N, C-alpha and C positions, 0 to 999 in steps of 0.2 A: 686347646687341644692336648697342653700338658698334664692336667689334672685328669684328663680321660687315661691316664696312663696308669693313675693311682687306685688302690684296694678303694671300694666304694664304699668305705668304714664309718666316714665321717662325714655329719653336715655339716659343711663349712660356711661363716658367716664370709660376704662377700669385700671382705677386709684382707691387700697387702700392704704389709707393715713391711719397711725399708731397715728402719734404727729407733732405737730406746734413749730416753735420757730419766732416770731417774723413777718417775711415777708416769711418764709419759711414752705414747707411742707414737708414732712417726709414719704417715703412710709412702708408699710411695709418687704421691700427687701432692704430699710435706701438710695431708690433715693431719691436724693432733687431736690424740683422742686419750683421756685419764684412762687407766689402766689399773681400773678396782678390781680385777680378774687373777692378775700376777700370774699367766699361765697356767692357773689352779694352786695359788698357794706356793709357788714355785721359788719368782725370783722375789726372794724375801729381800735383800738390800738394794734392790732399787735395777732397773738396767742400766748397763754400761757403769756398774760402780767401779772408779777409779783401782779402788783399794782389788777388789777382787779382779779386772782385767789386767793391773800389775803383777799381782802371783801366776795368774792364766800364763801370760807374757815371758816372764820369768822361766817360766818350770817348762815351758814349750821350748825353749833355746837349749833346753839340759835333756830331758829322755822324757819322752811320752808313755814308751810302754817295756814294762817288766817282766811280768808276769808275777803271781806269789812262790813262782821258785826260789825267788833272791829276796833280802832284807830291802824294806821300803823306807825309811829313815822319818820320809812325811807322814805314812802313813802310821807308825809306831808312837808319833807326837800326837795325834788328830788323836788315835784311841786314846793316850792317857789323858788329853783333855775333856774328853769327853765319857771316862770313866769320873775322872775329879769331878765334875761338874753333875752329875747322877748317882744314881743308886750303885750303876752297874761295874763288875770289873771283869767281862770282857767285852770285847768288838768284834763282828766278823762286815766286812765293808763288800756291797754289793753295790750293782750297777742301776737300781730303782726300786721305787716301793711295790711291787709283788713281789720282787726276789728278795727284799726285804722278810717279808712275811713269811716266802717259801723257806727261809732261814729258819727262823722263830716255831713252824710249825714243825719242820725236822730236828728245834732242838727241843721241842718238847716233848717229841715221841721219842729219840732218843734218850731221855734223861731216862723216861720210866722203862723202856728198853733196860738200857744198864741199870738199872738195880732189880731187874730180874722180872718186870711188868710188860712182856710185849704187847699183850690186849690192850693197855691202859692205852692204845692211840686215841680213842673220840676226843672231841673238843667240840665246846658249844658253842655256838654265837649266835648271836644276836639279829632277829629283823630290822631291815632296813640299809643292814651295812654292806659296806664295799672294801675286799681288804684288795683287789685287783683282778687280773683278765687272765690269769694263769689255770691249767684247768683246775690247779687243788683252790686257789686263791677265790675262785667262782662259785667253786664248792664251799666254800669258808662264806661266802656272802650269802649266799642262798638264795639270790634274787633269779627267778624263773626266766628275764629278760634277759641274764647275759650266760644262763644256761643252756638255753633255747639250742636246740640243734647241732650240741657239741658231744653228744652220745652219754652213758650213762654218770650220772653226779659220783664223784671221787668218794668214797665213803670215808667215814670217819668223821664227818662234820654234824650237827645236832640242833637248828636253830630253834630260838625261843623268843615270845615277844620282844620288843626291848622295852627296857626296865621291870618287868615283872617278873619281882623276886620268887613269888611262889610256883611259878611254874619253870624259872629256873631250878629251884630245889627240886621239883616233879621228873625235872629232866635228868639228875645227874644219876648215874649205876658204877657198877665196879671198874667199869671201862672207861669213865671220864679221867682224860687226864691233863687237863687245860679248860680255861676259858679265855676268851680271845673278844675281846672288844676295844672302839672307838671311844675313848671319853668324850668326845663328841662327835656326832653322825656327818661326817662331810656331803659325800654324795644323797644319803639320805633325810637330808632336806636340812642340815646344823639341827641338830636333835641333841639334847645334851643329858650324858648322865651324872646326876645328882652327885653329892659328895656321898649323902648317905649310903645309893646304892653301889658308889665304887668300894667303899668299906663293908655293903654285905659282900662282895664279892670277895675280897681279902679274906676276911674270916673264914666263907665256905672255902676256898681252896687250902686256907691253912687248917679247917677241918678235916678235910677230904685228900689232903695229900695230892692236891693239884697245883698245878702253875698257872699263875694269871698274867697275860701275856696282855698287853695295850698296842694297839696299831696307832701311831702318833705321827704316820706318815703326812696326815693333813694338820694336824693342831698343834705338830712338834716346833723348836727352834725357834722361841717367840712370837707366833702367832697367838695364843690367846693371853699372853702379858708377860706369862713363866715363859720358864725357856722350855719347858714343858707341861703340857694341859694338865697332868695327873697330879703335879706339884699344887693345887687349889683344894682339892680334896685330902693331901698329908699322907696318901694310899700309894705304895710303891706297889711295882709289877715284878717282877721273875723277869719276862723277857720285854722287850720290846724294840718295834720295826718303826723305823725312822725314814724320811727322803726327802723329797720337796725340797723342803726352805733349807736343808743342810747344804744343799749344792750352787744355792741362789742362781739357779738356772743351769749350772753344767750336771749331768746327768749322772745321780748316784744315791745311795740307802746306804743303811746301815741297819745290822741286828743286836740290838743289847742284847746283855744279860747278866745276872749272877754268875759268880764261881760256879754256885751249884748247879742252877740249871745249864750251864753251861758242859755239867760236866762228862757227858757224855758225846760229848763232839769232837771224838778224836784225830788225829792225823788219818786224812783220806776219807775222813766219811761225809765228808760234804769238801766243795771249792768252789772255785770262779778264775772264770780267764782275766777280766778285766775290771772286777772288783778289786778298790782300791788303789786302781793304779795312778801314777802321779800326778797327772791334772789334775785329776778329781781330789786329790790330796791337796795338792795346792789352794786350789777354791776352797774345802773343807775348810784348814784352817785357816784363811782369809776371812770365812763367812764368822769364824768365831772370836775372830780379832774385834768383829762388827758388833757381834750380838751381845758376847759378855762383855764388852765394857760397861762399866757400874752404871751408866743413866739411857739406857739401852730399852731395855726392857720398861721403865720407868715411865720414857716415852710413847712407847708402845700403847700403857696404861692411861696414861692421859690425852694422845690422842684419838682413843679408842670412846672414850668418854667426849669428844667433840662427838664423832659420829654417831654414839647411842641417842644421844640427847638429840641430837636433829634429827635420826631418822624417826621416833617418838613424835617428836612433831608433824614431822611430814606423813605419819600413820593418823595423827591426832585429823588431820587436815583435809586428809583422803582418805576414805573411812571404807567409799567405793571401791577404791584399788589398795589399800595396803592393809593387810587383815593382821598382821603380827612382827614383830620384831624379836628374832633369836641371835643365841650365840657368847660368843665371850671374846673379848679383847678384839683383834683384827678378824677376828672369825666370827664374821653376822650374816644371817640371812634374815631377807624379806619374802615373807610369807603373802601372795600375793590372793586376791578375792579375784583379778581377772587372769584369764591365763597367764600363766609365768613370761611364755613367749611374747605375749604382748608387750609387757611391760621390757623384757631385756631387748627390744625393737625400739622401743620408746625411748627406753638411756644411752642405746647406742646411735640413735639420730640431735642426741642432746653429745653426741662424744665420750662418752661414758661406754667403758667397758664392764660386766658382771659375769656370773658362771652360773648357770641354771644347774638343780639341785631337784631330788623329788622332792614330793607333795609342795608341791608347786611353790617351792621358794626360789630365789635367783642369790647365790650368794654374794656376797661384798668383804673379795680379800685382798687387799688393794698389799703392796712393798710394804715392809714394817718402817720405811726410813719414810713415809708418807708424813709430811706435816699439817700441822691444826689448819693453814691456812688451805692448803691443796684439797683435807677435808671439807671443810666448808664450800671449797669450788665444787668438788664431789656432790654433796647435798643439795645444793641448788640445780644439779642438773638432776637429779633424782626427782626432785621438787618439779621441775618445771613438763619433764614426764609423768609424773604423776596428776599433777594438774591435767593434761593433754585428756590423757584417758579416761579421767573422770568426768572432764565436758563431754565427749564422746560419749561417756556408760549413761549420762543424765539425757544430755540429746534422744538418744534412741528409745529409750523408756518414756519420754514426754510427749 
């Protein structure tokens, strides 16, 4: 009866979790599940991480909310730490990834407006992208299933096929102000933009006076084994949207930009009530304490190798179930030959959680604190799920 009071916008699995411990979730009845979804790449430091819990509790005893009418020291500290660790000179804090993308879009448009080019507001995006659920970000993503029923598509967004450089070149006009891309498409099925393609985007932006925007909401804050995924390519953006893992489970995001790209964002042109609130900033600083430790990202890369090798072996043994393994670091995708929903359920029956994505893919997104031992336990459960499905498939075809 309680669920009937909610909007009917989610097809929820019949599970009720009461608490979490690291990479584990525990139901109301005491069943333990390996959480290889991490709330869709959100709980970067694991469930109930003691350092994050203590930071939140300590701040909760002081002040919860101030608004940006006043200086917030922890906000300034977190912004400075992000600037020191990235390409950026400026940071705007938000409450979510969609808001971070909204800020990125507005920053790009305002930049060209402030330079005397108000018509240079078009942004080219890529098919299969997912940038959020607001009116602007569903237009940026361009997927019909998210646009349907919400009126005319917001203008100024032009889609081209993913990784098609010739189509991109053909789409650029005098009104194109920016390119927006996820270095790895998450919702789109863990599709990776190559180093060469990202370099071509950077060159095109420099050539045409456009801004390069990276959506690192899902790929950022250590998820791929670098602080941000674009670091693997050596390409730096002008603007970047961040969220999910940066809060370790507490909802907040950020828009990062160079001083030049942010030069049009003057007092009064953009704002937020809750963005950068003291609770979020306390948790964000605690997350960086962990992720920016010297050995942390190396451990992500080491455990990712265990996953990659293990998944490749499962693919070899069960080709009727698994077609391909995709992704980087701890952002992995299993492209299934059976309906992905069937593999998701089979994994859940083994008490392992993954996340569905486009292109018949299941995302494997464990907390970044996952150990090699926990990775091997998860792989064993995926193997049992695949074995069950392949056996059933062979019986049906016999």
